[in-house]
C-alpha positions in Angstrom: 5.7 2.6 -9.7 2.0 3.3 -9.4 1.0 2.5 -5.9 -2.7 1.7 -6.3 -4.7 1.4 -3.1 -7.9 -0.5 -3.1 -10.1 -0.1 0.0 -11.3 -3.3 1.7 -13.2 -3.8 4.9 -14.4 -6.6 7.2 -16.6 -6.6 10.3 -15.5 -8.5 13.4 -18.2 -9.4 16.0 -16.8 -9.2 19.5 -18.3 -9.1 23.1 -17.7 -5.3 23.1 -19.5 -4.8 19.8 -18.6 -4.7 16.1 -15.0 -3.9 15.2 -14.5 -2.7 11.6 -11.2 -3.7 10.0 -10.6 -1.4 7.0 -8.2 0.3 4.7 -6.1 1.6 3.2 -7.4 4.8 4.9 -6.6 8.2 3.5 -5.3 10.9 5.9 -8.5 13.0 5.7 -10.6 10.0 6.8 -8.1 9.0 9.6 -8.3 12.6 10.9 -12.1 12.1 11.6 -11.5 9.3 14.2 -10.4 9.3 17.8 -7.2 7.5 18.7 -7.4 5.0 21.6 -5.3 6.2 24.6 -3.8 2.7 25.1 -2.0 2.8 21.7 1.4 3.7 23.3 3.8 1.0 22.1 5.8 3.3 19.8 4.9 6.9 20.8 2.4 8.8 22.9 -1.0 8.4 21.3 -1.1 12.0 19.9 2.3 11.6 18.3 1.5 8.2 16.8 -1.8 9.5 15.4 0.2 12.3 13.7 2.7 9.7 12.3 -0.1 7.7 10.8 -1.6 10.7 9.1 1.8 11.4 7.6 2.3 7.8 6.4 -1.2 7.8 4.8 -0.1 10.7 2.6 2.9 9.0 1.3 2.5 7.6 -2.3 3.4 4.1 -1.1 2.0 4.5 2.4 -0.8 2.3 3.6 -2.7 2.5 6.9 -5.3 -0.1 7.8 -7.2 0.4 11.1 -9.4 -1.5 13.5 -12.2 0.8 14.5 -14.7 0.5 17.4 -17.4 3.0 16.7 -15.4 6.3 16.1 -12.2 5.2 17.9 -9.2 3.6 16.3 -8.2 0.6 18.5 -5.6 -0.9 16.3 -3.6 -0.3 13.1 -1.0 -1.6 10.8 1.4 0.5 8.6 3.1 -0.1 5.3 5.7 2.2 3.8 9.2 2.2 2.3 12.0 1.1 4.7 13.8 3.7 6.8 16.8 5.2 5.0 19.0 4.1 7.9 18.1 0.4 7.4 19.9 -1.8 4.9 16.5 -2.7 3.3 16.5 0.8 1.7 19.9 0.5 0.1 18.7 -1.1 -3.1 16.2 1.7 -3.7 13.7 -1.0 -4.6 10.4 0.6 -5.5 8.5 -2.7 -5.0 9.9 -3.4 -1.5 7.7 -2.1 1.3 7.9 -2.7 5.1 5.2 -3.5 7.5 6.5 -0.9 9.9 4.2 -1.2 12.9 1.2 -3.1 14.1 -0.5 -2.4 17.4 -3.7 -3.2 19.1 -4.9 -1.5 22.3 -4.6 -3.9 25.2 -8.3 -3.8 26.0 -9.0 -5.2 22.5 -6.2 -7.8 22.2 -8.2 -11.0 22.8 -10.3 -10.7 19.6 -7.6 -11.6 16.9 -7.6 -8.1 15.6 -3.9 -8.2 14.6 -4.6 -11.2 12.4 -7.6 -9.6 10.8 -5.6 -6.4 10.1 -3.1 -8.5 8.2 -5.8 -10.5 6.4 -7.6 -7.4 5.2 -4.2 -5.9 4.2 -3.6 -8.7 1.8 -7.1 -8.5 0.2 -5.7 -5.7 -2.1 -4.4 -7.3 -5.4 -1.6 -4.7 -5.4 0.2 -6.7 -2.8 1.1 -9.2 -5.4 3.5 -6.6 -6.9 5.4 -6.1 -3.7 8.0 -7.8 -1.5 6.6 -7.0 1.9 9.0 -7.3 4.9 8.7 -6.9 8.6 11.6 -6.9 11.1 10.6 -8.2 14.5 12.7 -7.0 17.5 12.0 -8.4 21.0 12.6 -5.0 22.6 9.4 -3.7 20.9 7.3 -6.5 22.3 4.9 -6.0 25.3 6.4 -8.8 27.4 5.3 -7.2 30.6 1.7 -6.5 29.6 1.3 -9.9 27.9 2.8 -12.0 30.7 4.6 -14.0 28.0 8.3 -14.7 27.8 10.3 -13.7 24.7 9.9 -17.1 23.0 6.2 -17.3 23.7 5.8 -13.8 22.3 7.9 -14.6 19.3 5.5 -17.6 18.5 2.5 -15.3 18.8 4.1 -12.7 16.4 5.0 -15.4 13.9 1.5 -16.9 13.9 0.0 -13.4 13.5 2.3 -12.6 10.6 1.6 -15.9 9.0 -2.1 -14.8 8.7 -0.9 -12.2 6.2 1.3 -14.7 4.3 4.6 -13.5 5.9 7.1 -16.2 6.7 10.5 -16.4 8.3 13.5 -15.6 6.1 17.2 -15.8 7.0 19.4 -12.8 7.0 22.8 -11.6 8.3 21.5 -8.2 9.2 23.4 -7.3 12.4 20.5 -5.9 14.3 18.3 -8.9 13.7 21.2 -11.3 14.3 21.9 -9.6 17.7 19.3 -11.7 19.5 17.9 -15.1 18.4 14.3 -14.1 19.1 14.6 -11.3 16.5 13.5 -12.2 13.0 12.9 -11.1 9.4 9.5 -12.1 7.9 8.7 -11.7 4.3 5.8 -12.0 1.8 6.8 -12.1 -1.9 4.0 -11.2 -4.2 3.1 -13.5 -7.2 4.0 -10.8 -9.7 7.3 -9.8 -8.3 10.0 -10.4 -11.0 12.9 -12.8 -10.4 15.3 -9.8 -10.7 13.7 -8.2 -7.7 13.9 -11.4 -5.7 17.6 -11.7 -6.5 18.2 -8.1 -5.5 16.3 -8.7 -2.2 18.5 -11.7 -1.5 21.6 -9.6 -1.9 20.2 -7.2 0.7 19.4 -10.1 3.0 23.0 -11.4 2.9 25.8 -8.8 2.6 28.6 -10.8 4.3 30.2 -13.1 1.8 30.7 -16.0 4.3 26.9 -16.3 4.7 26.4 -17.5 1.1 
């Protein structure tokens, strides 16, 4: 599969200045920017910056960023699912995962997460993909947000909806382990029926769930 990546950008006016939402960004361009020290949800900032550079170099990898001047204050990643997850079992070349989305706490009141997803979907190539994201409550910043698990789940769903991702049922054990966890999916307009059927078989692997 030819993973074409078409750059798109949007400017977001905020009280702290203009935030540029842009991507997909190649690794050599990412390397030119600073990485905000509050981007710590998944790894220490230096390690997460390194991970983004590696993802950007993958054939299917997509990194979109929110940039304040020369500093990355938010990002979203797309890549093939982890080999340890069931979503990789079908070896589907047109199934990619929204692996991470993060916005530095100091910039979270400006709808940057929604804008990252909106700009992500401006690339026509997304119509050839099934895009999934797996939401686990233990990744959420409940303490920093002051929200309970259900309030945070509602915020996450609303943000994902901005990118056209909606809730899908699944019997995946990790997702099913807590009712706040969920699978959200966007199926592109050009995805063939055969791929949708294959994805459905990945979603439900326990016969009694059919």
